[in-house]
C-alpha positions in Angstrom: -11.7 1.4 20.5 -12.2 1.0 16.7 -9.2 1.8 14.5 -11.5 2.8 11.6 -11.3 6.3 10.2 -14.5 7.3 8.5 -14.5 9.8 5.6 -16.2 10.7 2.4 -15.4 9.5 -1.1 -16.7 12.1 -3.6 -17.1 12.1 -7.4 -18.5 14.9 -9.6 -20.4 13.4 -12.5 -23.0 14.8 -14.9 -22.8 18.2 -13.2 -23.7 16.7 -9.8 -21.7 15.5 -6.8 -22.1 12.0 -5.4 -20.7 10.9 -2.1 -20.4 7.7 0.0 -19.3 7.2 3.5 -16.2 5.0 3.7 -13.5 3.5 5.9 -10.8 5.8 4.5 -7.9 3.4 5.1 -9.5 0.6 3.1 -10.9 3.0 0.5 -7.4 4.2 -0.2 -6.1 0.6 -0.4 -8.8 -0.1 -3.0 -8.0 3.1 -4.9 -4.4 2.1 -4.9 -5.1 -1.2 -6.6 -5.5 -3.7 -3.8 -8.4 -6.2 -4.2 -10.9 -5.6 -1.4 -14.6 -6.3 -0.9 -16.4 -3.0 -1.3 -18.9 -4.2 1.3 -16.2 -3.9 3.9 -15.3 -0.4 2.9 -18.7 1.4 2.6 -20.1 2.5 6.0 -23.6 3.6 4.9 -26.1 1.8 2.5 -26.7 5.0 0.6 -25.2 7.3 -2.1 -25.6 10.9 -1.3 -25.4 14.3 -2.9 -24.2 15.6 0.5 -23.4 12.9 3.1 -22.9 15.4 5.9 -26.4 16.8 5.4 -27.8 13.3 4.8 -29.1 14.4 1.3 -29.5 11.1 -0.6 -29.1 10.9 -4.4 -32.2 10.0 -6.4 -32.5 6.6 -8.0 -33.2 8.3 -11.3 -29.8 10.1 -11.2 -28.0 7.0 -10.2 -29.5 5.0 -13.0 -28.9 7.8 -15.5 -25.2 8.5 -14.5 -24.0 5.1 -13.2 -26.3 2.7 -15.1 -27.4 1.1 -11.8 -28.9 1.7 -8.4 -26.6 -0.9 -6.7 -24.9 1.1 -4.0 -21.8 -1.1 -3.8 -21.2 -0.9 -7.6 -21.6 2.8 -7.5 -19.5 3.2 -4.4 -16.6 1.3 -6.1 -16.8 3.8 -9.1 -16.8 6.7 -6.7 -13.9 5.4 -4.7 -11.7 4.5 -7.7 -12.4 7.6 -9.8 -13.2 10.2 -7.2 -11.3 11.7 -4.2 -11.3 11.1 -0.5 -12.4 13.8 1.8 -10.8 13.9 5.3 -11.2 16.0 8.3 -8.0 17.9 9.5 -7.7 15.4 12.4 -8.0 12.4 10.1 -5.4 13.8 7.8 -3.0 14.5 10.7 -3.5 10.9 12.1 -2.9 9.4 8.7 0.3 11.5 8.2 1.6 10.4 11.5 0.9 6.8 10.8 2.6 7.0 7.4 5.6 8.8 8.9 6.0 6.0 11.4 5.9 3.5 8.5 8.5 5.4 6.6 10.8 5.6 9.6 10.4 1.9 10.4 11.1 0.9 6.8 14.2 3.1 6.6 15.5 1.9 10.0 15.1 -1.8 8.9 16.2 -1.5 5.3 18.6 1.4 5.0 22.2 1.8 6.1 24.8 4.5 6.4 26.9 4.1 3.3 30.0 5.3 5.2 29.8 2.6 7.9 27.4 0.0 6.6 25.3 0.2 9.8 21.6 1.1 10.2 20.4 4.5 11.5 18.3 4.4 14.7 14.6 5.3 14.2 14.8 8.4 16.3 17.7 9.8 14.3 15.8 9.2 11.1 12.6 10.8 12.5 14.6 13.9 13.6 16.3 14.2 10.3 13.0 14.1 8.4 11.8 16.9 10.6 15.0 18.9 10.0 14.7 18.8 6.2 10.9 19.3 6.4 10.1 16.2 4.4 6.4 16.4 3.3 4.8 13.0 4.2 1.9 12.2 1.9 -0.8 10.3 3.9 -1.8 8.3 0.8 1.3 7.7 -1.3 2.8 4.2 -0.9 5.7 3.9 1.6 7.9 2.3 -1.0 7.7 5.4 -3.2 8.1 7.9 -0.3 11.2 6.2 1.1 13.1 6.8 -2.1 12.0 10.5 -2.0 13.0 10.6 1.7 16.5 9.2 1.0 17.1 12.0 -1.5 15.8 14.7 0.8 17.9 13.4 3.7 21.1 13.1 1.7 22.5 16.4 3.0 22.0 15.6 6.7 21.8 11.9 6.9 23.3 9.9 4.0 21.7 6.4 3.6 21.2 3.7 1.0 18.8 0.7 0.8 20.6 -2.6 1.5 19.4 -5.1 -1.0 19.1 -8.9 -1.0 18.8 -11.4 -3.9 16.7 -14.4 -2.9 15.9 -17.6 -4.8 12.4 -18.9 -4.6 10.9 -22.2 -5.5 7.1 -22.8 -5.2 5.3 -26.1 -6.1 3.0 -25.9 -9.2 -0.3 -25.9 -7.3 0.7 -22.6 -5.6 2.8 -21.1 -8.4 0.2 -18.7 -9.9 -0.8 -17.2 -6.6 2.8 -16.9 -5.5 3.9 -15.1 -8.6 1.2 -12.5 -8.3 2.0 -11.8 -4.6 5.8 -11.9 -4.7 6.1 -9.8 -7.8 4.7 -6.9 -5.8 7.3 -7.3 -3.0 10.4 -6.9 -5.1 11.9 -6.9 -8.6 11.7 -10.3 -10.4 15.2 -10.8 -11.8 14.6 -14.3 -13.1 11.4 -16.3 -13.6 10.8 -19.7 -15.1 8.9 -22.9 -14.6 10.7 -26.2 -13.8 9.8 -29.4 -15.6 7.5 -30.4 -12.7 5.6 -27.1 -13.0 7.2 -25.4 -10.0 7.8 -21.7 -10.2 11.5 -20.9 -9.8 12.5 -17.3 -9.5 15.1 -14.8 -8.2 13.8 -11.6 -6.5 15.7 -8.5 -5.5 14.2 -7.1 -2.3 15.2 -4.8 0.6 17.4 -6.8 2.9 15.1 -6.2 5.8 12.3 -8.0 4.1 14.0 -11.4 3.8 12.2 -12.8 6.8 8.9 -11.4 5.6 9.3 -13.0 2.2 10.2 -16.4 3.8 7.0 -16.2 5.9 4.9 -15.1 2.8 6.2 -18.0 0.7 5.5 -20.5 3.6 2.0 -19.1 3.9 1.3 -19.1 0.1 2.6 -22.7 -0.3 1.5 -24.2 3.0 5.1 -24.7 4.0 6.1 -26.5 0.8 8.0 -23.6 -0.8 11.7 -22.8 -0.5 13.6 -19.5 -0.1 17.3 -19.1 -0.2 19.4 -15.9 0.3 21.7 -15.7 -2.7 23.3 -12.4 -2.1 23.3 -9.5 0.4 24.7 -6.1 -0.5 23.8 -2.7 -1.9 
């Protein structure tokens, strides 16, 4: 069974409405700044006034308002600048998926400040329900976990355990590694060694140490190095 969830990206422009049918998960990832091929997102080779009725936009309107008739170029504009339309069922599914991601992140990266031990996933899930935490189906997990920790403070105190890791990546992979790893955590120190290698210190959630090691190995074809410098709050 396909895991795709189809929806509609919609943009009002020039007093008219333009729509494209998209894979909503990938469309949101593109809208959030991730680099994706629009061809993999758009599920219909047309731009519509009303996608559900199959009412296609005229080439004249597309040229006048978007400066092109290229569906992929227009679709990217609609996705980035417009809004995603979901059915109630799609929204419910996305909320449940995001909730599981939040619970998993907290169970792996957060601890009880009183004991220093992690909370079981079920306890976190029940606490989120108890406080009525409003899961946003689109907002990044990293943002929502901070909001969740604040909301949970009265019933389930927790804090994110942090790790400071040192990274060294050979020069031929340095540029790509910097771009990828700077999105994973906070770059505390960054410099280039005499041989061109990128040397850095990153502050990341403690539960992501293994993931960072794997990412560095992947980015550098096993030639990079990662060392845990400090574990703590």
